[in-house]
C-alpha positions in Angstrom: 2.2 -4.4 25.8 5.6 -2.8 24.8 5.2 0.6 23.2 7.6 -0.2 20.3 5.8 -3.4 19.3 5.3 -2.9 15.6 2.9 -5.8 15.2 0.5 -4.3 17.8 0.1 -1.2 15.7 -0.5 -3.1 12.5 -3.1 -5.3 14.2 -4.9 -2.2 15.3 -4.9 -0.6 11.8 -2.5 -0.8 9.0 -4.0 2.3 7.6 -3.4 4.2 10.8 0.2 3.1 10.9 0.8 4.3 7.4 -1.2 7.5 8.2 1.5 8.2 10.8 4.0 8.1 8.0 2.0 10.0 5.4 -1.1 11.7 6.8 -3.0 12.2 3.6 -2.0 9.0 1.8 -4.9 6.9 0.4 -2.9 4.5 -1.8 0.6 2.9 -1.4 2.1 1.4 -4.6 4.7 -1.1 -3.7 7.1 -2.2 -6.4 9.3 -5.3 -6.2 12.3 -4.8 -3.9 14.7 -5.0 -6.8 13.2 -1.9 -8.2 13.5 -0.1 -4.8 10.5 2.2 -5.3 7.3 2.9 -3.3 4.8 5.6 -4.3 2.2 7.1 -2.0 -0.8 8.9 -3.5 -3.3 11.3 -2.1 -7.0 11.2 -2.9 -6.6 13.7 -5.7 -4.4 11.1 -7.5 -1.3 13.1 -7.0 1.9 11.3 -5.9 3.2 12.4 -2.5 6.7 13.7 -2.2 8.3 11.8 0.7 11.8 10.8 1.6 12.9 7.3 0.7 13.0 6.2 4.3 9.3 7.0 4.8 8.4 5.2 1.6 10.4 2.1 2.6 8.8 2.1 6.0 5.3 2.1 4.5 6.2 -0.7 2.1 7.8 -2.7 5.0 4.7 -2.4 7.1 2.5 -3.7 4.3 4.8 -6.5 3.3 5.2 -7.7 6.9 1.5 -7.5 7.7 0.2 -9.1 4.5 3.4 -11.2 3.9 2.1 -14.5 2.6 -0.9 -13.3 0.6 0.9 -11.7 -2.2 3.7 -12.4 -4.7 6.0 -9.5 -3.8 8.0 -10.0 -7.0 5.1 -8.1 -8.6 3.9 -4.6 -7.9 0.9 -4.1 -5.6 -1.4 -1.3 -4.5 -2.7 -1.0 -0.9 -5.8 1.1 -0.6 -5.9 2.5 2.9 -9.6 3.4 3.2 -10.7 -0.2 2.7 -7.6 -2.1 3.6 -7.6 -3.8 0.2 -4.5 -5.1 -1.6 -4.6 -5.1 -5.4 -2.2 -6.3 -8.1 -0.9 -3.1 -9.7 -2.1 -2.6 -13.3 0.5 -3.0 -16.0 1.8 0.2 -17.6 -0.4 -0.2 -20.6 -3.6 -0.7 -18.5 -6.0 1.9 -17.1 -5.2 2.7 -13.5 -1.4 2.4 -13.8 -1.4 6.2 -14.0 -3.9 6.8 -11.2 -5.7 9.7 -12.7 -6.2 7.9 -16.0 -9.6 6.4 -15.0 -10.0 8.1 -11.6 -10.0 4.6 -9.9 -6.3 4.0 -9.0 -6.7 0.8 -11.0 -8.7 -0.8 -8.1 -10.8 -3.3 -10.0 -12.3 -6.5 -8.4 -10.3 -8.6 -10.9 -7.0 -7.4 -9.3 -8.1 -7.8 -5.7 -5.6 -10.0 -3.8 -6.6 -9.6 -0.1 -8.5 -7.5 2.4 -6.7 -6.6 5.7 -9.3 -7.0 8.4 -7.1 -5.9 11.4 -5.7 -9.4 12.1 -2.2 -10.4 11.4 -1.8 -12.8 8.5 
């Protein structure tokens, strides 16, 4: 298998691929492309300070891997430890600011998909 095959690394583990970009990240918040923002958070709910290229690369990996399961015109949160994709809470809801309720807004009602290591 070619060494630069992106899909091979995402099949193995999307979390590992993102870990290569941001080692301590546990949550990636992907905003719609028109907003041009991606945030990565650590387990202590603090936002990581990364360059824009690293943020875009993490978002691109998630969008490519989970492409058809989400409406990317809306913001989504990908939780690395479990491989779960959630609809991001709205600004007025608990979890939009991750430390608000200590949950990152990861409630079952917002669950969109679970990445199980297979390409979608």
